[in-house]
N, C-alpha and C positions, 0 to 999 in steps of 0.2 A: 304815695303808696308805692313799696318797692314789690314788686312782684320776682319770685326765684322763677316762676313758670315763664315770663316773659323776656328773664337775662338767658335762660337756657336753652329759651326758645332762637335768642337772638334774632329777635321777632322784627320787621322791616317798616311796619307801621304800628302803633302805638295803640294797644289796647286800651278802650273804653270801659269804663264802670258807667251804669246806669242805679242811680239814687232816688229815693222816696223824700221830696221836701217837700213843709211848708210855705219856706218863700223862694221863691227863685233866685241864684246868685246875679252879683250885680254885674251886668253888661252881658249876658248872656244871648247867643244869638238864639232868636225862637221867631217861626213863622207868623207873618203879623194875622190876626184877627179876621178873617173872611176869605183869607188869600187861599189857593190851591200850593201846597207844597206836598213835599215826601219825607215820611221818618229818616230816611237815609240820608238826608240832607243833614240831618242831627249827628246822627253816628258817625257822618263823615268829617262835620266842623270837628268834633271832639278829636278823631282820630287826627287830626292836623294839627291838633292845641287847643283849641277853642273850647270857650262851656256853652252848651245849649239846652235847653228848656222847652218843655212841653207843659198845656194844663187844658182846661176844658174849654177851651176859646184858641188854643193857638194850637194847633196837633197838625193843620195843612191838609186832611183829607177827610173823611170819614170813616176809610178802612185806616188811617194812620189815627184815630181817636179811640176805636175799637182795640187796635193791636197795643196801645200803649196803657189799654186797663178804665178807660172812660166810658163802660158802659157798651152798649149796641149801639153805635151810631149808626149803623145800617136802616136803623129804624127811620132814620129824617134821610132817608135817599131821596131825591128828587122824583115825586110819583110814588112813593112809600118803596117797602123794601121790596113788595115784589117783583118791583122793577128793577132793583139792583138783582135778586136772582136770573132776571133775563138779560142785563148788563154782562154777569159775569164770564153767561153760556150762549144763546142762541140769538139774542141782542133783542127789543123791543119792540122793532117791525111784526115781531113773530103774534103780537097777541093786542087785542083789541085795547086795551085800558092801557100798556106801554105807548101805541100809536097818540091816541090822546093827551098824552103825558109829552112827547116830545117839545110839544110847544114853547113847555114852562120848565122843563131842563135845560132848554139850548142856551139862556142867559147863566144860566147856572154850573156850566160845564165848560171845560176847555174845548177846544178842537177837536184833536183828539180822541178824550173822555168822550165827548158826544158821539164822535162815531159810533165807540165801541157801546153807548150805550144802546145807539139805534143797528146797529147789526151785530154787536157781541163779543165779547173778547176770547171764547172759547178756552177758559181755561174747565169748563166742565160740560158736560153732554147734556144737560139740561135743568131747565129751571130749579125740576125738582131736586136733583142732586146736590144744585147751589144750596136751597134750604139746606138740606140733612148738613153739609158741609157749614152752614154759619151753623146751625144748632149744635154742633159738636167741638163748636171752639168753644177751650176755655173761658167764657167772657168773665168780668171780674171790675167793678167798680174801686180801686183803687183807694186807698182813704186819703193819701197826702193827694196833696194839689198841687203840684208839681212833681213832674220826672224828669231828672236831671239827667244831662249826659257830660263826663269830663273825660280828661287824658288820665289813665289810671295812674301813671306817675304823680298826678296834680291832688291827689284825692288821699285824706290827712289817714297815715297809720291807725289813727282807731276809728275809723269811718267802717260802714258794712257795706257795701255795693247789694242791691238787689241780687244785679249782675253784671259780670265781665264779659266783655265782649274780645272777641281773638276775630282778627283780621287776617288772614292766612290765608298762604300756598298749599297744593298736596301734601308737600315734604311734611310741615308743621301742622295740616290738621292729622296726618299720622301720627306725628309724636303726642299732641294732644288726644286723639282717643284713647291710646295706650297708657296714658297719664291717668286720662279717666276713671281706668278699671284696674289700674295697679295694685291696688287694697280690696279689691272688691271678688264676693263670690260670683259675681251674672258679667256675661259675656255680651250685656246688652244694656251699654251707659251712654249714647248717644241717640239721639235717637232725630229723626228726621221729614216732620212731615212734612204735607202739604199745605202751605199757608203765606198769606201774606209778609213780605221781609220781615215789615213792622210788627207781626206775630211772632215770627221766629225770633225776636231778639227781646219778643216783652210777652204778652200775655201766656206764652207755651214757657218760657223759661222762671218767669214768674210763679206760675203754677207747678214747675219745678221747685224752686225754690223750700216749698210748703210739704212736699213729698216726703214721705219717711225715707228713701234711699235717692236725691235730686240724680237727675241724669242732663251732660249738655245738649244742647240744640244746635244741630247745624242749618246752615240756608247762605243764602236766600232759595228758594227754591221757585220762587217768584220772578219771572224773566221781568217784567217792568222795574222791581226797584235791584236789580241785577243792571242793568241798563243806567239807572240813575246815581247808584255806586260807583258802576265804571269810570262815569263821568267824573265822577268829583274827587276820586281818587287817580283817576290818569292809570288804573290797573284792571282789565278783564279777568285777573285769575282767582280772585282773592275769595274765599267766603267765611259767612259769619259762623264764628265756635260761641256760641252763649254759654254763660257757665255760671249756673244759678251761685249764689253767694256761699251759700254753704260748701256748696260741693269745689266752690274756688280755694276755701281755706283746708279742702280736703288733700284738691292737687298739691298746692303750694307746703304743706305738712311734708306731702312723698319724692319730690322730687331730685333732695341727695343720694335718695337710693336707688330712684327707679334709672329707666334707660335714659334720662336727658342727662344723667350724669357720666355717664359710662362712653366708650371709644366708637361705638358702631354709630350712635348720633354723632359723636364729633369729624367721621367720616363723611354724613350725607350733608352737613354744613360744607367740609373742607371741597365735596366735589359740587356746592353749588358756587364757589369763588373760579 
C-alpha cells in the first residue's frame, strides 16, 4: 500500500499496518505457544519487512494478550489478578496471598519478571491504583482470530488496516501531530495514555477506530516496551504513533494541502541531513 504520509515524512523505519484476519499469513513470525515474548517483537519484525501474527495462544505474555484485544488476560496471572495488582506496584511480598503464591509463580515467570512479582515494578503506587488502572482499560475481545502485523508497503491497496503504526523521531512526531489536526476543529487529536506498549498500538487505537472522531495514540510510555523495541530496531529515539484506520485515510487525503507539502517541512528534512 502506497502511503502519501510515509513518502512526505521520508520515514526511516517502515510503518506497520495492523489488520484483523481469520487466517494467519503463511510463514508469519509468531511467538510460540507457552513461551514468553513481547508484542514489540511483532511490531519490530514487521518494521523490518516481515509479517508477524498473534492469536489467543500466541501472544507472548498476558499483558500482550490483553493489549491485542484477546480479553482480560490479567485474570490468568499467576496467583490471580490480585497478584498482578501487586506485581505492577509494590510487590507480592507485601501481602499474605502474594507470599503464598510465590512458589507457584516462580516456574511460570522469567527471572526478572519473578523479581518484579516479589518486589514490584513500581509503575503505580499501590495495588488499588493498579486495579483502577486495569478497570479503566478499553478491554475488548476482537472478533477475528488473528491480529496481523505487516509492513505497510506490503499491504494490498484494497485492504483496510485497523491501525497504522508510524515509528518516528521527534521531528516526524511533530509533523504527524500537525497533520492529525490539519482539517479538524479540535486541538486534541493525539493522546498519550499511561499504558503498556502493546495497549498503545492495540486496544487504545482499536477503540479510537470506533469513535466518532478517532484520535492517534502516542507511545510507548511503557519503559519495558521501550527497551525491547530499542533493542530490536537498534535505535533509542523512536516513538510509536498509532493511527486508527479511519483516521489514516483522513490524513492520507490531507497530505498534499498540508505543511508536509510545503517548504518549511522540507527545511526540516534538509536540516536533518
